[in-house]
C-alpha positions in Angstrom: 0.0 0.0 0.0 2.8 2.6 0.7 4.1 2.1 -2.9 0.5 2.5 -4.2 0.1 5.7 -2.1 3.3 7.2 -3.5 2.0 6.8 -7.1 -1.6 7.6 -6.3 -1.1 10.8 -4.3 0.5 12.9 -7.1 -2.0 11.5 -9.7 -5.0 12.4 -7.5 -3.7 15.8 -6.6 -3.0 16.5 -10.3 -6.5 15.2 -11.2 -8.3 17.3 -8.7 -6.3 20.4 -9.7 -7.0 19.7 -13.4 -10.7 19.1 -12.6 -11.0 22.4 -10.8 -9.2 24.2 -13.6 -11.4 22.6 -16.2 -14.5 23.7 -14.4 -13.2 27.2 -13.9 -12.0 27.5 -17.5 -15.5 26.7 -18.8 -17.9 28.1 -16.2 -16.0 31.4 -15.8 -17.0 32.2 -19.4 -20.6 32.7 -18.0 -19.3 35.9 -16.5 -19.0 37.3 -20.1 -22.8 37.6 -20.1 -24.9 40.5 -19.0 -26.0 40.6 -15.4 -29.4 39.2 -14.8 -32.0 41.6 -13.5 -33.7 41.1 -10.2 -32.7 39.5 -6.9 -32.8 36.0 -5.6 -35.5 34.5 -3.4 -33.2 31.9 -1.7 -36.0 30.0 0.0 -37.9 29.6 -3.3 -34.6 28.8 -5.2 -33.7 26.2 -2.6 -37.1 24.6 -2.8 -36.9 24.5 -6.6 -33.5 22.8 -6.4 -34.8 20.2 -4.0 -37.9 19.4 -5.9 -36.6 19.5 -9.5 -32.9 18.6 -9.2 -32.9 16.2 -6.3 -36.5 15.2 -6.5 -36.3 14.9 -10.4 -39.9 16.0 -10.6 -39.9 16.8 -14.4 -37.8 13.8 -15.2 -40.3 11.5 -13.6 -42.9 12.5 -16.1 -41.4 10.0 -18.5 -41.3 6.2 -18.1 -37.5 6.2 -18.2 -37.3 8.8 -15.5 -37.2 6.4 -12.6 -34.0 4.8 -14.1 -32.4 8.3 -14.1 -33.6 9.0 -10.5 -32.1 5.7 -9.4 -28.8 6.4 -11.0 -28.7 10.0 -9.7 -29.3 9.1 -6.1 -27.1 6.1 -6.2 -24.3 8.3 -7.5 -25.0 11.0 -4.8 -24.7 8.4 -2.1 -21.6 6.8 -3.6 -19.8 10.1 -3.7 -19.2 9.5 0.0 -17.7 6.1 -0.7 -15.5 7.7 -3.5 -14.3 10.4 -1.2 -13.3 7.8 1.3 -11.5 5.9 -1.5 -9.5 8.9 -2.5 -8.6 9.9 1.1 -7.6 6.3 2.0 -5.5 6.1 -1.1 -3.4 9.0 0.3 -3.8 8.3 4.0 -4.2 4.5 4.4 -5.1 5.0 8.1 -8.2 6.9 7.1 -11.1 4.4 6.5 -14.8 4.2 7.1 -14.1 0.8 8.7 -12.9 2.7 11.8 -16.5 4.0 12.3 -18.7 2.2 14.9 -20.1 -1.0 13.4 -23.7 0.3 13.7 -22.7 3.1 11.3 -20.1 1.3 9.1 -22.1 -1.9 8.4 -25.3 0.0 7.1 -23.0 2.1 4.9 -21.5 -1.0 3.4 -24.8 -2.6 2.8 -26.4 0.4 1.1 -23.2 1.0 -1.0 -23.3 -2.7 -2.1 -26.9 -2.6 -3.1 -26.7 0.8 -4.8 -23.7 -0.1 -6.8 -25.5 -3.1 -8.2 -28.5 -1.0 -9.0 -26.3 1.5 -10.8 -24.9 -1.3 -13.0 -28.5 -2.4 -13.8 -29.5 1.2 -14.5 -26.5 1.6 -16.9 -27.4 -1.6 -18.7 -31.0 -0.3 -19.0 -29.7 3.0 -20.3 -27.5 1.2 -22.9 -30.4 -0.9 -24.1 -32.6 2.2 -24.4 -30.1 4.2 -26.4 -29.4 1.2 -28.7 -33.0 0.2 -29.4 -35.4 2.9 -28.0 -33.5 6.2 -28.2 -35.2 9.4 -27.0 -34.2 10.9 -30.4 -32.4 9.7 -33.5 -29.1 11.4 -32.6 -29.0 10.0 -29.0 -26.8 7.1 -30.0 -23.5 9.0 -29.5 -20.1 7.7 -28.9 -19.8 10.1 -26.0 -22.9 8.7 -24.3 -21.8 5.1 -24.5 -18.3 6.0 -23.2 -19.8 7.7 -20.2 -22.0 4.7 -19.4 -19.2 2.3 -20.0 -16.8 4.1 -17.6 -19.5 4.3 -14.9 -20.1 0.5 -15.3 -16.4 -0.2 -15.1 -16.1 2.0 -12.0 -18.8 0.0 -10.3 -17.5 -3.4 -11.3 -14.0 -2.4 -10.0 -15.6 -1.4 -6.7 -17.1 -4.9 -6.4 -13.7 -6.4 -7.4 -12.1 -4.5 -4.5 -14.7 -5.7 -2.0 -14.7 -9.3 -3.3 -10.9 -9.6 -3.0 -10.9 -8.1 0.5 -13.7 -10.5 1.6 -11.8 -13.4 0.1 -8.7 -12.4 2.1 -10.7 -12.0 5.3 -10.0 -8.3 5.5 -13.6 -7.0 5.3 -15.3 -6.6 8.7 -18.7 -6.0 7.0 -18.6 -9.0 4.7 -21.9 -10.3 6.0 -23.6 -7.0 5.1 -22.4 -7.0 1.5 -24.6 -9.5 -0.4 -23.5 -8.7 -4.0 -19.8 -8.5 -3.1 -20.2 -11.8 -1.3 -21.5 -13.5 -4.4 -18.5 -12.2 -6.4 -16.2 -13.3 -3.7 -17.5 -16.8 -4.2 -16.2 -16.7 -7.7 -12.7 -16.1 -6.4 -12.6 -19.3 -4.4 -9.4 -21.3 -5.3 -7.3 -18.3 -6.0 -3.9 -18.2 -4.2 -3.1 -15.3 -1.8 -0.8 -13.9 -4.5 -3.5 -14.0 -7.1 -6.0 -12.4 -4.8 -3.5 -9.7 -4.0 -2.9 -9.1 -7.7 -6.7 -9.1 -8.4 -7.1 -6.5 -5.6 -4.4 -4.3 -7.0 -5.9 -4.5 -10.6 -9.4 -3.7 -9.3 -8.2 -0.9 -7.1 -6.3 0.8 -9.9 -9.1 0.2 -12.4 -11.4 1.9 -9.9 -9.0 4.8 -9.5 -8.4 5.3 -13.2 -12.1 5.2 -13.9 -12.7 7.8 -11.3 -9.9 10.1 -12.7 -11.3 9.7 -16.2 -14.7 10.7 -15.0 -13.2 13.7 -13.1 -10.9 14.9 -15.9 -12.6 14.1 -19.2 -16.2 13.0 -18.9 -17.5 15.4 -16.4 -15.9 18.7 -17.5 -15.8 18.0 -21.2 -19.0 16.2 -22.0 -22.7 16.5 -21.3 -22.0 14.9 -17.9 -21.1 18.4 -16.7 -24.8 18.7 -16.0 -24.2 16.6 -12.9 -23.2 20.0 -11.3 -24.7 22.6 -13.6 -28.2 21.2 -13.8 -28.5 21.3 -10.0 -27.4 25.0 -10.0 -29.7 25.8 -12.9 -32.7 24.5 -10.9 -31.6 26.8 -8.1 -31.4 29.8 -10.5 -34.7 29.0 -12.0 -36.5 32.3 -13.0 -39.5 33.2 -11.0 -42.7 33.1 -13.1 -43.0 32.3 -16.8 -40.0 33.3 -18.9 -42.3 34.8 -21.5 -41.4 38.5 -21.2 -38.0 39.8 -22.4 -36.3 42.8 -21.0 -37.1 46.2 -22.5 -34.6 47.9 -24.8 -33.5 51.6 -24.6 -33.7 53.1 -28.1 -30.8 55.5 -27.8 -27.9 56.1 -30.1 -25.0 53.6 -29.6 -27.1 50.9 -28.0 -26.8 47.3 -29.1 -30.1 45.4 -29.8 -30.6 41.7 -29.3 -27.8 39.2 -29.2 -25.5 39.2 -32.2 -22.7 37.6 -30.4 -22.7 35.3 -27.5 -21.6 37.7 -24.7 -24.7 39.8 -25.3 -26.8 37.0 -23.7 -27.5 37.2 -20.0 -25.4 35.1 -17.6 -28.4 32.8 -17.0 -28.6 32.3 -20.7 -25.0 31.2 -20.9 -25.2 29.0 -17.8 -28.2 27.3 -19.5 -25.9 26.1 -22.2 -23.8 24.2 -19.7 -26.8 22.8 -17.9 -28.2 21.0 -20.9 -28.4 17.3 -20.4 -29.0 16.5 -24.1 -32.0 14.4 -23.1 -34.0 15.5 -26.2 -37.2 16.4 -24.4 -37.2 19.8 -25.9 -36.6 18.5 -29.4 -39.4 16.0 -29.1 -41.8 18.7 -27.9 -40.9 21.3 -30.4 -43.4 21.6 -33.3 -40.8 22.9 -35.7 -38.4 20.0 -35.0 -41.2 17.5 -35.0 -42.4 18.5 -38.4 -38.9 18.4 -40.0 -37.8 22.0 -39.9 -34.3 23.4 -39.2 -35.2 24.6 -35.6 -34.1 22.2 -32.9 -34.0 23.7 -29.4 -31.5 21.1 -28.2 -29.1 22.1 -31.0 -29.7 25.8 -30.4 -28.5 25.5 -26.8 -25.5 23.3 -27.9 -24.6 26.0 -30.5 -24.6 28.7 -27.9 -22.3 26.6 -25.7 -19.9 25.7 -28.5 -19.8 29.4 -29.6 -19.0 30.5 -26.1 -16.2 28.0 -25.8 -14.7 28.9 -29.2 -15.0 32.7 -28.8 -14.9 33.1 -25.0 -11.1 33.7 -24.6 -11.1 36.2 -27.5 -14.1 38.1 -26.1 -12.3 38.2 -22.7 -9.4 39.9 -24.4 -11.7 42.4 -26.2 -11.1 40.7 -29.6 -13.7 40.0 -32.2 -15.3 36.5 -32.3 -14.1 34.1 -35.0 -17.3 32.0 -35.1 -20.5 33.8 -35.9 -23.4 33.2 -33.6 -25.9 33.6 -36.4 -25.2 32.1 -39.8 -24.1 28.9 -41.5 -20.8 28.4 -39.7 -21.7 24.8 -38.7 -21.8 23.7 -35.0 -21.7 26.8 -32.9 -23.7 28.9 -35.3 -27.5 29.2 -35.4 -29.0 29.3 -38.9 -31.4 32.1 -39.7 -33.9 29.6 -41.1 -34.0 27.9 -37.7 -34.7 31.1 -35.9 -37.7 32.0 -38.0 -39.1 28.5 -37.6 -39.9 29.0 -34.0 -43.6 29.4 -32.9 -42.6 30.6 -29.4 -45.1 28.0 -28.1 -43.0 27.4 -25.0 -43.1 23.6 -25.3 -39.3 23.4 -25.1 -39.2 25.2 -21.8 -42.1 23.3 -20.3 -40.4 19.9 -21.2 -36.9 20.8 -20.0 -36.1 19.0 -16.7 -33.6 21.7 -15.6 -35.4 24.9 -16.7 -33.4 25.9 -19.7 -35.0 28.9 -21.4 -34.7 28.4 -25.2 -37.5 30.7 -26.4 -36.1 34.0 -24.9 -32.8 33.3 -26.6 -34.5 32.9 -30.0 -36.2 36.2 -29.6 -33.0 37.9 -28.6 -31.4 36.5 -31.8 -34.4 37.7 -33.8 -34.0 41.1 -32.3 -30.5 41.4 -33.6 -31.5 40.3 -37.1 -34.4 42.7 -37.3 -33.2 45.8 -35.4 -29.5 45.7 -36.1 -29.1 43.9 -39.5 -32.6 44.7 -40.9 -32.6 41.1 -42.0 -35.8 39.1 -41.9 -38.1 37.1 -44.2 -39.5 39.4 -47.0 -43.0 38.3 -46.2 -42.7 40.2 -42.8 -42.1 43.5 -44.5 -45.8 44.3 -45.0 -46.6 43.1 -41.5 -44.1 45.5 -39.9 -45.3 48.4 -42.1 -48.9 47.7 -41.4 -48.3 47.4 -37.7 -46.4 50.6 -37.5 -48.7 52.6 -39.9 -52.2 51.3 -39.0 -51.7 49.2 -35.9 -53.0 45.9 -37.4 -51.5 43.1 -39.4 -53.6 43.7 -42.5 -53.1 47.5 -42.8 -56.9 48.1 -42.7 -58.0 51.6 -41.7 -58.7 52.0 -38.0 -62.1 53.3 -38.7 -63.1 49.8 -39.8 -62.4 48.3 -36.3 -65.9 48.6 -35.0 -67.7 47.3 -38.1 -68.1 43.9 -36.6 -70.7 45.2 -34.2 -72.6 47.5 -36.7 -75.7 45.4 -36.1 -75.4 45.4 -32.3 -76.0 48.1 -29.7 -72.4 48.3 -28.5 -71.3 51.3 -26.4 -67.9 52.9 -26.2 -66.0 52.4 -23.0 -66.6 55.1 -20.4 -64.6 55.1 -17.2 -67.5 56.6 -15.3 -70.1 54.0 -16.2 -68.3 51.0 -17.7 -66.7 48.2 -15.7 -65.0 46.1 -18.4 -63.2 47.0 -21.6 -63.8 44.3 -24.2 -60.4 44.4 -26.0 -61.6 42.8 -29.3 -58.2 42.5 -30.9 -57.2 42.6 -34.5 -58.5 39.2 -35.5 -61.8 39.8 -33.7 -62.2 43.1 -35.4 -61.0 42.4 -39.0 -61.0 38.7 -39.7 -64.3 37.7 -41.3 -64.4 34.3 -39.5 -63.4 35.7 -36.1 -65.9 38.5 -36.2 -68.5 35.8 -35.5 -66.7 35.1 -32.2 -66.8 38.8 -31.3 -70.5 38.9 -32.0 -71.2 35.8 -29.9 -69.1 37.2 -27.0 -70.9 40.6 -27.2 -74.3 38.9 -27.0 -73.2 36.8 -24.1 -72.0 39.8 -22.2 -75.3 41.6 -22.7 -77.3 38.5 -21.7 -75.2 38.2 -18.5 -75.8 41.9 -17.7 -72.1 42.8 -17.7 -71.1 46.5 -17.9 -68.8 46.6 -20.9 -67.6 48.7 -23.8 -65.1 48.9 -26.6 -62.5 51.4 -27.8 -63.6 51.1 -31.4 -61.4 53.0 -33.8 -59.1 54.0 -31.0 -58.2 50.3 -30.2 -54.7 49.4 -31.3 -53.0 46.1 -31.7 -51.3 44.8 -28.6 -48.1 44.2 -30.5 -47.6 40.5 -29.6 -46.5 39.4 -33.1 -44.0 42.1 -33.6 -42.4 41.5 -30.2 -42.1 37.8 -30.7 -40.6 38.4 -34.2 -37.9 40.6 -32.6 -39.2 44.0 -33.8 -39.0 45.5 -30.3 -38.9 49.0 -31.6 -42.4 48.8 -33.2 -43.7 46.9 -30.1 -42.4 49.5 -27.8 -44.1 52.3 -29.8 -47.4 50.4 -29.8 -47.2 49.4 -26.2 -46.6 53.0 -25.0 -49.5 54.2 -27.1 -51.8 51.6 -25.7 -50.7 52.3 -22.1 -51.4 56.0 -22.6 -54.9 55.2 -24.0 -55.7 52.8 -21.2 -54.6 55.3 -18.5 -56.4 58.2 -20.2 -59.6 56.2 -20.5 -59.3 54.8 -16.9 -59.3 51.1 -18.0 -58.7 48.7 -15.1 -60.5 45.5 -16.2 -60.1 43.9 -19.6 -61.7 41.0 -21.4 -59.9 39.4 -24.3 -60.8 36.6 -26.7 -57.3 36.2 -28.0 -54.7 34.5 -25.7 -51.9 36.6 -27.4 -53.7 39.8 -26.4 -54.4 38.3 -23.0 -50.8 37.4 -22.4 -49.4 40.6 -23.7 -51.7 42.9 -21.8 -51.4 40.9 -18.6 -47.6 40.2 -18.6 -45.7 42.4 -21.1 -47.5 45.7 -20.3 -46.4 45.4 -16.6 -43.0 46.5 -17.9 -44.5 49.8 -18.7 -46.1 50.2 -15.3 -49.6 49.2 -16.3 -51.3 46.8 -14.0 -54.5 45.5 -15.5 -57.0 42.9 -14.4 -57.1 40.8 -17.6 -59.4 37.9 -18.0 -59.7 35.6 -21.0 -63.2 35.2 -22.4 -63.2 31.4 -21.5 -62.5 32.2 -17.9 -65.2 34.9 -17.8 -67.8 32.6 -19.5 -67.0 29.8 -17.0 -67.5 32.2 -14.1 -70.7 33.7 -15.5 -72.2 30.2 -15.8 -71.1 29.1 -12.4 -72.4 32.3 -10.8 -75.8 32.0 -12.5 -75.5 35.0 -14.8 -75.9 32.8 -17.9 -78.7 30.3 -18.1 -78.2 27.3 -20.4 -80.8 25.9 -22.7 -78.9 22.7 -23.5 -78.9 23.0 -27.3 -75.1 23.0 -27.6 -75.2 19.3 -26.6 -76.4 18.5 -30.1 -73.1 19.3 -31.8 -71.8 15.7 -31.5 -68.4 14.7 -30.2 -66.4 17.7 -29.1 -62.6 17.8 -28.8 -60.7 20.7 -27.3 -57.3 22.1 -28.4 -55.1 24.0 -25.9 -53.8 27.4 -27.0 -50.1 27.7 -26.2 -50.4 31.3 -25.0 -53.4 30.5 -22.8 -52.1 27.2 -21.5 -48.3 26.9 -21.2 -47.7 30.7 -21.1 -50.4 31.5 -18.5 -51.5 28.2 -17.0 -55.2 28.5 -18.0 -56.3 25.0 -18.8 -59.5 24.3 -16.8 -61.6 27.3 -17.7 -62.3 26.6 -21.3 -62.9 22.9 -20.5 -65.3 23.8 -17.7 -67.1 26.3 -20.0 -67.5 23.6 -22.7 -68.7 21.0 -20.2 -71.3 23.5 -19.0 -72.4 24.3 -22.5 -72.6 20.8 -23.9 -73.4 18.8 -20.8 -70.3 16.6 -21.1 -66.5 17.1 -20.8 -64.8 17.6 -24.2 -62.6 14.8 -25.4 -58.8 15.3 -25.3 -56.3 15.2 -28.1 -53.4 12.9 -27.4 -51.1 15.7 -26.5 -53.0 18.1 -24.3 -52.7 20.7 -21.5 -49.0 21.5 -20.8 -47.9 18.9 -23.3 -50.2 20.2 -26.1 -48.9 20.6 -29.6 -48.9 24.1 -31.2 -51.2 25.1 -34.0 -48.2 26.7 -35.7 -49.3 30.4 -35.6 -47.5 31.8 -32.6 -44.3 33.8 -32.6 -45.5 35.7 -35.7 -45.7 32.5 -37.7 -49.4 33.4 -38.4 -48.1 35.8 -41.0 -45.5 33.5 -42.6 -45.5 30.5 -44.9 -43.9 27.2 -43.9 -41.3 26.2 -46.6 -39.9 23.0 -45.1 -41.3 19.9 -43.5 -45.0 19.2 -42.9 -47.1 22.2 -41.9 -47.5 22.3 -38.2 -51.3 22.9 -38.3 -51.7 19.8 -40.5 -49.9 17.7 -37.9 -52.1 19.1 -35.1 -55.3 18.6 -37.2 -54.4 15.0 -37.9 -53.9 14.5 -34.1 -57.3 16.0 -33.4 -59.0 13.8 -36.1 -57.7 10.7 -34.5 -60.4 11.3 -31.8 -63.1 11.3 -34.5 -64.7 14.6 -33.4 -67.7 16.3 -35.0 -66.5 19.6 -33.6 -63.0 20.9 -32.7 -63.2 23.7 -30.0 -60.6 26.3 -29.6 -60.1 29.5 -27.5 -57.9 31.5 -29.8 -58.5 33.2 -33.1 -55.1 32.0 -34.5 -56.0 28.4 -33.6 -59.4 28.8 -35.2 -57.8 30.0 -38.5 -55.1 27.3 -38.5 -57.6 24.5 -37.8 -60.0 25.6 -40.4 -57.2 25.8 -43.0 -55.9 22.4 -42.0 -59.3 20.7 -42.2 -59.7 22.0 -45.7 -56.3 20.6 -46.7 -57.2 17.1 -45.4 -60.8 17.3 -46.8 -62.4 16.9 -43.4 -65.5 18.8 -44.5 -67.8 17.2 -41.9 -65.8 18.6 -38.9 -66.6 22.1 -37.6 -64.2 24.4 -35.7 -65.8 26.6 -33.1 -64.6 29.0 -30.5 -65.7 28.4 -26.9 -67.8 31.6 -27.1 -69.7 30.3 -30.1 -70.4 27.0 -28.3 -71.6 28.9 -25.2 -73.8 31.2 -27.4 -75.4 28.1 -28.9 -76.3 26.9 -25.4 -77.5 30.3 -24.1 -78.9 32.3 -27.0 -80.5 29.8 -29.4 
C-alpha cells in the first residue's frame, strides 16, 4: 500500500487540480454575459433545487425517469464512498471501517446494493439508447463511453470488495450480499492471485474515477451533474415569456448578435443542458422536420462560447459567428424563423433551460441591427407601424363587426370592463363571429362593458415575438397611454396573445390590468348563475378541445375553457393525445401566423391529424389564431364534416339559441 500511495497521491492531486481548472475555465465564461435583472429568493430557489434537481420531478414525467432517478441518487450516495476511497489512497489509516459497526455496516450494505442498481441502470440505459433512443441522434459515442466508464467504475468497486472479503480483511462482509456473491467466484485463487486481483481492481477503480473527473464530467454532457442542480436553483420566478425592454438611444446594441450579449443565466443554461432530447421531441418545428431544434440551439450557444470566449475576454472580435451557417456553434437564420414561441421546449426541459427567450434575442439582432428578416414580414411590420393591425386596414373599420349590435364605447365613469376585441376579432371575417357571440353573451349576462372602437390598437404581440422590439415599444406605449387616459382597469380578451401581452408584457410599462380571457369569464358567469343554459349545444356531437399555447403553457389557463364547454354541452370535451402543458402548437404563434412554412410538414396539419384521431364532430378552440389554423388544416385534409368553433360560439349556442 505505501508504494501504491506514492504513485496515487500525485496522480490524485493533479487530477483534482485539473478538474478544478477545467470547471473554472468553462464556467468562468458565464461571466461574459450581461448581469441578470432582479434579486434571488433563496427560499424559493432552494425549494426549486430540492424538488426538481434532487426530486427529479420533471424527469419522472417520463417512463425512463425512474431509471435516471435511481442512477442519480445512487451516485449521490456513492460520492461519500469515493471520497473515502481517495482519502484512504493518500492516507491509508483513514477508513470508514474505523467507524462504529452500527454506522459502518449499514453504509457498506447500502453501497453494495446501490452499486449493483447503478450497473442495472447503466445496462438499461444502454439498451434504451441502442433500441429505443429518445431521439435519433441520441446514440452518440460520448454517451456510450460515459455509461461504460460508470459501469467499469462500479465493477471495479465490487472487485475490491470481493478480494478483501476473500482475504478475510472486510469486517462488514456479512452485510455486502452482492460482493459476497462475487467473492464466491474467487474461491481457489492463491493469496498472491487475490492480491494481484485486488491491485488491478483498485487501480481500475482509481483510473475510472480520474477519467470521470478529468474528461467525462468537465468536457462532456456529464457536466450537467453539477450545472443542472445549479440551474434549478437559479430558475427564473414566473414564466420566462417576457423579455427585457430595450432603450432606443444612439449607440445601444439590440438583441444578441454575439454570445456575450446574452445574460449570464442564458450562458449558464448552455452548460446545464443534459441533451435528453425532451425539448426536441416537444418542439413543433423540429417534430415537423424543420431546421429549428432547441437542443441544438443550446448546444450551438455553448460551442460558440467555448470557441469565442477567450477572445471576447481579451476584447477581440469573435471568430465563429453566432448567427449564420458556420456549422456547429452557429444558429441558422432559417431555424430562428421556424420558432412558434409555443414554450413547449421550456415546459419539457427538466432543468429549466429557457430556449425561447434566446431565440427572440437573436431575432431582435437580425431585425433591429441587421434589418434582415423574411421578406413576407415587411408588409406586416409596415402595417403594424402605420395602421396598428397586421392587414393594414383603416382603424375606422375596427368597429364594423358590431354594426348590427348596440355596443357602447368604454366610459370610465359607467363601464366596468373593456372588451379588447383584438385585430382578428375586429377584422378577420371568421373571427368576427366570435366577437359577436361574445358581445351577445356579455349583454345576456348583464355585464357592464364597452369597446375602444377605432381607438383600439394592436397589442403588439406578433412584432415583439418576431424581434421588432422598436415597433412593439411604440405600440405598447400608445396603448398604455390610451388605457390610462380612459381609466381602463379590467379587460376582457378573446385572443390569448392579447391576454398574455396585456397581462404580462405591459407590466414592464407600469400598467397593472385585471385581464381575463373570455373562456374564464364565461365559465365564471355560468357558475355564478348569470348565464342560463338551454342545452342545445349538446347536439353538436363529439367535441374535442385544443389548448392554445399562450393561454395554457404561457399562462396556466387549462381548466376554464374545458369547464365552460362542459357546462355548454353537458359533457366534458374529449382530449387530443397531446394536451394541456404537453399540447402541440397550431403553428401560428411567434409571428408564424403571417409567414408560410417552406420545409417539412405544416404544423397545423400535424395538429389537425392528431385531433381527427379522436373522431370529433366539432373541434373547439379558445384562440383566433388556432381557429384559423384548424379551419385551413381541415380544408387541406378534406375533413368537411368537422366544424371548428370558439368556446364563445359554443356557449352562445347553449345560451342564446
